[in-house]
Every structure is written in structure tokens, then in C-alpha cells.
N, C-alpha and C positions, 0 to 999 in steps of 0.2 A: 566540528561535530562529529559526535561518535555514531557509531554504524554506517559508515560509508563503504560501498566499493566501488573502486575505477577497473571496469573492465579491461579499456586498452592496453593494447601491451604496451606502446608507446605514449606518453602523454607530457606534453610540453605544455607551458603558460607563457611564449613568448611575449616581449611587448613591439607592440605591432603600430607601425604609424604607416596611415593610409595619405595619399595626398587626395586635393578633389578634386582631380581628374576625371571626366568619364569618355565613354567610346563617342565615335566621333556622332553616332546617331544618336546617340543617346541626349550630348549637346544641342545635335539641332531640335530636338524636340523641344528642349527645354526652353532654348530661344525662342521658339515659335509659339510654344501653347500646347502643340499636339504633335502628333506623327505625320508627316508625313502622306499627302490623302492618297499614293500610290503605293503603298505600303502592301506587298503580297500577303494573301489569306496563310499561303503557306510556302515556306522555304525548304527546298529540295538539295538536299548535298549528296554530291556522290563519296563510294570510298577512296581515302586518298590522305595527304596530310594538308591544312588552311591554316594561315598562319593565324595565332589567337585571337588578334586585334580586329582582324577581315571576321572572324570567326561570330567573336561576340560583337561588332557590330550590325551583324546581319541578322543574329538572333535577337537583335534587340527592339530592333525594327519591327520582325516580325509577331515578337511576342507583347509589342504596344509597351514593354517596360525600360526602364534606365538603369544598365547597368554600372557600375562604379569599378575601376581597377583598381590591382594594389599597386602602389609604385617601383618604379626599376623592373627590370627582368623579366619584360613580357615584349619587349620588340623585338626581338628573336622567338617569344616563344611559338612552339607549334601546336595544332590540335591535329590528333590523329586519328579517321576515320575508319574503323574498321567495318563497317558496314553501312549502306547509305542510311540518309538521316534525313528526316520529316520534321519541320519545327513551325506547330499551326499555337493561335492562341487559346485554344480549348486547353490543349495537352504536352504545349511545347515544353513548360517548366520543369517537367519532370526529364523529357529529354534532353534537354540543358543539362540540368542538376547530374545525370546519368554521363553523358559524353564528360561534361568537367571534371566528374570525380576521377574517372578512368583515366583523366590526362593529369592526375595530380592537381585538382584546385577544389575546392568546394563551395559551393553556390551559397549565399546566403542573405535574406533580408537586413539590407542598412536603416529601410524608414519603407514597413508594407504600407502605410497610410499614401504614402505618395507615388507608390509604386516604383522604389529606388532598390535597386538589388546589388551586389557585392561579391567580389571574388577573393575566395582568400586560399593563397596556394600552401600547400600541406605538405611539412617538409617531412622526408623519409623516415629519417631518423627521430624526429620530435615529434611528427604528428602535427596536431593542431587545439586551437583550447575553445573546443563544442561548447563549452558553457558561456563564453563570453558572447558568442555570435546568434547563440537560441533566440526564437520569438516563441512567447507563451500560445500554447494552445489546446484546446478541450479533448477531453478523452476521444470524443467521436467528432471530431475534425483531425485528429491522428489517424483515426482508422479509416475514415472514409475516403483517404489517400495513404492508401499502408506502405509504399514502393518509391515514396519521393525523398529526393538524397539533401534533403536543405534542414539544418540544425531545429531542432526544436524544444519545447522542456512543456512536460504536463504533470497535474498530480496523480495519482491513482490510488482509488481506497483499496483496502485489502480486507480482511476479515478483524474483527477489535482484539486489539492485542496483539496482534500478527504480524505488524511490520517487521520487526527483526526477521523474524523468518521469513518473509517473502522477501525481503534481500538476502540474505545467505541462498534461499531456492535460485533465484535468479540469477547468482555468482553461480552457481552450479552449471546451471543450463548454457549461460553466456561460454563457460571454460572449455565447452566441447562445441558448440554452434558453430556452423559457416554458413556464410561469410563471418570474420570475425566481426563482432560488433561495438561499435565507437558510445559508447552508454556510460553515462557517471548516474548513479542510482543514489539516493541518501532518504533516512528516515525524516520525517517533517510531523510526527505523530505517534500515537502506538497505533494507529488504523488505517497510514497515509503513507505511500511514499511519493517522492518528489523523482522524476525520469526526465535525465536530460542527454540529449543525444542527436544521431540522423533521425530523420522521420520512420526510414524505412526498420530502421532497429529500435525506436522508441514502442512502434506499431507492434512489431514481437515481441517487447517487453510484455506488452499488455495484454497480449490475447495468449501469452505462456502462462502469464497467472490465472486470464479467465479460462482457461484450459484445465487449470489445475483446479480450481475452484470448483466448475461445473462437475469434474470425473473424480469432487472428492470421493474417497474414502469409503465406506462401510463395513463395520465391524459385524464381523458375523461368525456365529458359536455357535458350534452346536449344543444339545442337551445332554448334560453327565457333569461330572468332576472333573477339575483342571487345578493345579498347583496356582497359588495365588500370584506365584511371581510371575508365571507365564501369562495369567487374566491381564496383570498391569503392562505387561509388555506389548501384548496386542492391543492394546487401550492408547497406550504410549504413540504404538506405530502411526495408530487412526490421528491421534490427538496432534502429530507433530511436536509433542512436547518430549522433553526428558525429564521420567518420574523417579525419583530419589527415592526409594524403600531404606527405613532402618534395618538393622542386621537383626536378623530373625535368628532365634534361639531355637535348640529343637528342633521339633516336628513341622514343617511347612504346612500353614492353615491351607486350606484348599476352599477353591469356589464352586456352589453345586448350581448348574441349572437345569429345571425343572423343562424350559423348552426352549428351544433354539431362539436366538436373538439376533435382527439384522436391526443395528442403527446406525445413525449417522453421526457427526461429530458431537451434535450435542446433547441428546441422549445416551451416546458413548461415556462421556463425563459425568453425567449422572447415573450412570449403570456403575463407574469408574470409583464414584463417591461415598456410593452407598453401600458397595460391595467391602469396601475397606473399611465403613464406618460399623458395619453388621461384623467385622474381624476384629474389631476392637483398636481400628485406627484412626486418625484424621487426615483428609487431604485439605493441601493449603497450598495456594499459589503465594512460589521462592519468590518467580518475578517473571512475571505474566509476557512484560517484554522479552524475555528470552526465552518463552517457553518453559520455565524451568517449576515443576510442581514439587512440592514437599511433600511428607509422610511421616505423622506422628504418631507415636506408640500410645494411647489414650491411657490407659492402667497404669504408665509410669508419670502420667500427667494429668493435672487441671485442667479442666475448659480454659480457664484464662490464659494457661500458656498455648493454648491453640489460639484463643481467638486472640491474639499478639499479632498473628500473621495475617488479621484479616484485610481483604482487596476493597479499600474505598470503592463503593457505586454510589450509583443515583436511583433512589428510590423507585422511578420506572423501570430501571436496571431489575433490581432484586426482583419487583413482583413480573419482568418478561422471562425470569428463569427460576419459579420460584420452589420446585421441588429439591432445587438443589443441596447437599448435605456440603457444603465449603465455605468457611469464617469469610464474613464481608461485614463490613460498615457504612452508615449510611446516614445522613443528617436528614429530618422531615421537619416543616416549617408548620407552626399550630396556629390556623388563623381564631381560634376562641378559647381553647383550653390552654390553658398555665402549664409549662413542662413542670411542674410538681407534681400537679394533680395527675397529670397523663401518666408519668413517670410509676404512682400508688396503683392508678387502675391497673398498667399492666403489670406490676410486678405480681399484684394478686390474681389477675388473669392466668398468668406462666407459676404459679406455686400452687394453682389445681391441676396444672397439665399430667399426664401417664408416666408414669417411671420411664416410659422406651427415650422419652422428649428430658434426656438426662444431663445434657447440655443448653438449660436456658439460657435465652438472648440477655444481655446487660443493656442497663438503659440509664441516662446521665443528661442532665440537664446542661445546654449549651446558652444557657440565655433565658427570658422569663418565656419565649412562646417558640422555641427554639429544643428537640431532643436527639440525642443520639443515640442508635439502637444499634449494638454489634452482637453479633452471634451467629449460629449455621443460617444461610440465607433462609433455607424453609421455614423458620421460625421468625426472621427479620421479615420474611411478606406477612406471616400473619398477624405480628405485630402492627406492620403499616396496615394492613386492613379493618385491623383495631382499633386502633386511633384514628385510621378516617372515618369510621363510622362514629366514633365517640365528638368528634369534633366538629362535626356537622352544625351547620347554624341553626339556633333554637327557632322554630317558628314564631311569628309575632302575630299578636291576636288583637282585633278592634277591641277596645275596650267600650 
């Protein structure tokens, strides 16, 4: 799958075979149908070394869970406790997972529905396959327990069309983070990421992205003139996008602002498109997923060349950002009007438009009652409103 980043220093996908043995306490609980009646509510362990099997047995009883051990290699294994440990049913899973992780094991859910956990040894050189053992969680569930060292997977929504940008942003953050993050992140749509890893690291990824969104940059420019290139660079930084300007021959055009502006990303995009359009350039998405914007010199191309770069949008999306001077294309279903009649009405309406609208939208039939509209988003929004009015169902009168 394109657009994946593995943030672990060592990733390995070994084939693991587990036998079905469980700890003694877990086996007893399965056979008896419940945990022993005298199970302590709190397990207190002092500093020191504890055999792994003994440690797991006692923790399983205290937690009221069953813990499945890996095959072989556990008979002589020891858990080193560097501080006193208390295991309770309420919060003991966090402590157990933390102690085991510090001793080279990861605690995973084998079957959460029946309360069965399993222990996965972590190879110092090869790591472990976090994707194989992750359980699905909602974002809210992950954030409710942000320190839990258990593998999970969740889907995270990001700003429309920016999943690739979010992926790259997380990769940069993970490289400089401490502790090292056990994360596997991939695109699952233009506005969605799938995040897999230890719950602690998945929670970190979610909060990192949320803080980035909440602290969204604002375009702040003073009144006055500035070169078009500097203006484009300032907008690109706010949008998190790359804007490819064509070669500028002669003097560089300037942008003149009568008043200072302070705009978020949506307003920034509208101002960028409007100022480029005023200077004789057309802005379009070269690749929205990769946040790459292209710029076309309009005095060297007709509107058709610009509209060839139109981005597909749903009618509702067009109406949501109606003033935008960027090419889009959308398909509208007509309830009553025939597409041929709607095309004629729309062409007549836009033929009377003022000269400022020198890139009129294009209308094409895609069926008897289906119409494709391509043009600047501002004009496509007007066309949608117009055809919506014409397409209203005729009133019925009693005879």
C-alpha cells in the first residue's frame, strides 16, 4: 500500500507458534469456572527478582484474567522488579503491561471477550509484529488510557485531503520523540489514517495530530505591497502545501493589500486563488492527496486548459466553499428538468454574465436527468443554485 511509514527502528514479522498452555492460576480459573474465592484484591510485590511464571500466575489471579504464556523459554525467565509493585483489578493491567515491557515482553489481548491475555517476547534485534496482535479501539478509548502498553489499532480522521501530509508530519515527530515509538501508520483514505502500535504510542500520535490541528497557523500579513512570490510562499506555509509557480518573465507582479489580514487555512486558500486570478494566473490542485498545487498562466491558455485540472467534488462540497476561484467538476441529479433543457437555461444565464467572469462554466449532459458542471467553484456554486431553483417540482392544483 502506498503511503506507509514504519517508525520502529527494528521491525520484524517472525512466525510465532503458541501452545495452548496457560498459567496455573489461569488453568484453575478455567476448570472451576471462576477465580478462587480467596483471590486477593491487591497483589503487593517487593523489589527483587521473581520467576516469570510465578509473577504471571499471581498477577492473573489478582486481575481476574487468564494469561497465556509463550511456548518454551519461560521456565528460567525472571522478572526484575526495580520498585515495589501493586496489582489491583481496577488499574493493574497498566502496571502489569509496564513491568512486562520493561522485562522484554509485550502483553496482548488473545481474546478480549473471554478475558484471555497472552505474552509476546520482544526480540532485542528483531522487535515484534505489533500489527498481528493489535485489538481495535475507538479514538476515545485510546485517549481514555493513554499510558497502556498493549497493542491497539484505530482510525483517525484528518483534514480533508491531507492524510499524506499528516503521515509525513507524524513521521517527522516520531523520529525526534522519546521514548522511541512503536507505530505503524498508513493511509486508509484521503482524510483518514490507520494507526497501529502500543496504546501509549497511538495516543501520542492522536494528541500530536490534534494539537497540530488546534494550533493551526494563521496567515497574518500587514497592509501594503509585497512580491507575488513572497505572498505565495507565505500562503503555502499556512496551507502545508507546495505551490508550483510557472517561470515569471520580466518584473515580478505584486500583491497589494489595503488592510492587514489574519486568515485561517480556508480563508488563506480563497485569498491565494483570488490574488493569483487577479494577476492573470489560475490555481488548481495538481495532487490534492500530496498537497501539491499548480499555477497556470491564463494569458497563454484558455479556460479549457485550466478546467482540465478540475477537482471532483460533490455538490454539497462546492456549495460549502462557494467563493473559491479554483476549477472543480461535479455531477448533479435533476428531479424534474431534462438535462438538455437545464444546459440551455444555464448557458443563457452565464452568457449574460459580466466580463469579469471570463471563464464561464461548462455544462454537459451525462444522461436524461444528469448534468456535469465544470468551472470555477464560485461559478459552479451559482450554477447549482440556479439549476436547483429551476428544478423545483411544479405545484399541483386541484381541478
